[in-house]
N, C-alpha and C positions, 0 to 999 in steps of 0.2 A: 870179361869186364865191360866191353862195349855194350853187350846185350843187357846187362844189369843196369847200366847207366841209362839206357833207353827206356827201361820199364819204370824207373823211379823218378824220372824227370817229368814234371807236370806241364800240360799245354797251356801257356799263358793266354792265348786267344780264347780257348774254350772256357777258362775260368772267368774271364771278363764278361763273356756272354751270359753265363749263369748268374753272375753277380748283378748284372744289369736287369735281367728278367725278374730276379727277386726284388730288387729296388722298385721296379715298375709296379709289381703286384702289391707291394706294401703301400705305395702311394695311392693306388686305386682303392685299396681297402680303407685307408684313412679318409679318402675323399667320400666314399660311400657312407662311412660311419658319420662323418661330419654333416652330410646332407640329411641323413636320417634324423640326427639330433636337431638340426635346424628346422626340419619339417614338424617335429613334435613340439618344439618351442613355439613355432608359428601358430599351430593349432591351439596351444595353451593360451597364447596371448589373445587370440581372437575370442576364445571362450571367456577369458577374463574380461575383455572389453564388453562382450554381450552381457555378462553378469552385472557390470557396473551400470550399464544403460538401463537395465530393467529393475535395478535394485529399488524395491518399494520403500525402503527406509529413507531414501534420498529424494523421494517425490514430495513436493510441497502440496499437501492436501488442503483443499479449501472448498467450502460450499457457497462462497459468495460469488457474485457476478462482477465482471469488469465494467468500467464506465461504458454506458451505451453510446457508441460513436456511430453516427449514420452518415451516409454520403448522398448528395443530390447532384446529378449532372457532373459526376466526377469530383465534386468538391466536398471536403470533409466538414461536417457541421461542428462548429465550435460552441461549447456549452459552458455556461458559468452559473454557479450556485451562489446567490447572495445569502449570507448567514449573519444573524444578529444575536449577540450574547447579552446576558445580564438582565433579561426582562424578568418580571413585567415592570416597565416604566410607562405608566398610562399616558403621560404627556408626549414623550418622544416616540413611543410606539405608534400612537395615533397619527403623528406627522409622517412617520416612515410609511405607514400603511397608505396614507393619502398619496404619497409620491409613487409608491408601487402601483396603486390602482390607476393613477393617471397614465402610467406607462404599460398597463396591462401585464404586470409582472407579479409572480408569486415568489415568496421567499421562505427561508427556514429560520425559525426562531428557537433559541435555546434559553429556557427560562429557569430561574432559581426557585427551588421548591418553597423557600420561606415566604415568597410573595404570592403563591398560588391561592391560599385561603383568603387573602385580602382582595384579590382581583380575579375571581373565578370566571366572571363574565367575559373578561378580555381573552381568556384562553378559548372559550367557546366561540367568540367572534373570529379569532384567528383561524380556527378550523373551518368555520362556516364560509370564510372568504377564500378558502383553498390553500392557506398557508400550512406549513408543517410545524408542529411544536415538538421540540426535543428536550431532553433533560440536561441541566447544567449544574446539578448537585443541589443539596439542601443548604449548605453553609458557604460555599465558595471559599473555604478555608484551606490553605495549602497544607498546613500541619495536620489537620484532622483528616484530610483526604488522602495524602500521600505518605507522610511520616508515620501516622498512626494506622494507615491502611484501611480507611473507611470509604473508599471510592465506590465500590460496588454496593455496599450497604446503603449509602446515601442515595444512589441512583435507584435502587429498588424501592426505597421509601418514597422517593418522588414519583416513581412509576405508579405506585399505589394511589397516591393523591390525585394524579392526573386521571387515572381511570375512574376515580370517584366523581370527578368533575365532568369528564367527557364521555365516559363509557368506553373509551378506547384504551388498548394496551400499547403504550409507546415503547419502542426498543432502542432508539438512537440516543446516545449520550455525547456530550461535548465536554471534554476535560478542561476545567479552568486552568489557565497557564500552559495548556498543552500537555500531551501525554508523556512527553520525554523531558526530563528523566524520571518524573515522579512515579509513573505507574510501573510497578514491578511485574515480573513474569507471573508470580503468584496471583497478583491482582488481575492480570489479563486472563489467567486460567479461570478465576472466579467469574469474570465477566462473560466468558465464553460459556461456562457451565450454566449461567443464569439466562442465556439467550439474548444478552444485550450486545449492542453494536457501539462502535466508538469512532467519531469523526474528528480529526484535527482540521487542517486547512492547507491550502497551497499558497495563498497570498494573505499576509498580515497587513491590514491597512494602517496599523498603529494609531487608529483614531483614539484609543484609550489613553495615549500619551501625547496627544496634540490638541488640547482643548481650545486653542485659539488659532489653529492653522488648518482650516479645511482644504486649502490649496495643496498642502503637502500630503494630506490624506488622499486626495484625488490622484496626485502624482504617484504615490506609493502603489495604488491599485493598478492604474493604467500602464505604468512602466513595467510591471511584472506580469501583466496578463499576456502570456505568449503561448501557453499550451492549449491543446484541444479541449481539455477539461480543467477548469479552475474552480476552486472553492474559496471564496473571499471571507475573511474574518472581519466583522464589524461589531459595533455595540450600540445599544440604545442610548445615544448621547446627543447633545445639542450639535456638536461639531460634525457628527455623522449625518444628521439631518441636513446640515448646510452643504455637505459635500456630495450627498447621494445623487441629486439630479445630474450633476456633471459626470459622476462615475458611471451612471447608467448610459448617458449619451456617449461617453467615450468608449464604453464596452460595445455598444451598438455599432459605433463607427469601425471598430476592430472586427466586426463580423460575428459577435457572440449572440447566441440564443440563451435566454434566461430560463432556468428550470428550478423547480422546487423538489426537495428531497422526497423520494418515494421508497417506502420500505420494500416493496416488491421488486425494486430495481437497485437494491443496495450494492455498493461496491466498496472494497476496503480503502480507507484513507486515514491511516494513522502513522505517526512517526516511527513506530516500531516495525512497520511492514508486516503486521500480524494478520494473515489472511482470514483468520477466524472471526475477526471483529470488523 
């Protein structure tokens, strides 16, 4: 009886050792498996990140240039473009040109197509003086241009008239009332397909709404002239003529150089941030 009891009784110490070894091995196996999964996940994450970075569909493609910023002796050159809408106005345009000439400044003029046939010589004079002439639509009519979607059609019509007068093919347009919200994506697609460009502005002088307040016009421009590149919206109006000398002097005092638009150095400037235009 004593012998049989000895054979059937298990050794508690030996059992605990075997159990401990098994547990350790299981833990090691789980650890190795977890590390392998983590490593695979890490590789997949890196591959995913690389794919996102080089995804062509997310790259904003553009063929236009950025504003030409130059530096001299460590200082950034500040550039301002003076632009005048709603020409041709023979009386005020002549006065504006006299002020610009006295200050050795060239500017950008956006003219309405319906005035071109009446004043073709003024357009020729502008180009001969080194100014740029852009298109400001045929009608300046919000409903026709935007609600009825005739913006591109009107600009192409004006482009044709300008070429007949000057022999030059003009590409830059200025949307009456600004491009937003009037110009739809479909209209922008048409503009891009036609090879036309579109400029809004960075500073609105509000001269169109201040017929008897040139001081406020001056303040509107000088107060907001802060960036390295500014495009100022003005119009061929009496109050603009009165404000212009002080605007020029104030911009000079702020360190700005005056430039005229150049098609070879075009950069996007529209409220839709559409790089094609």
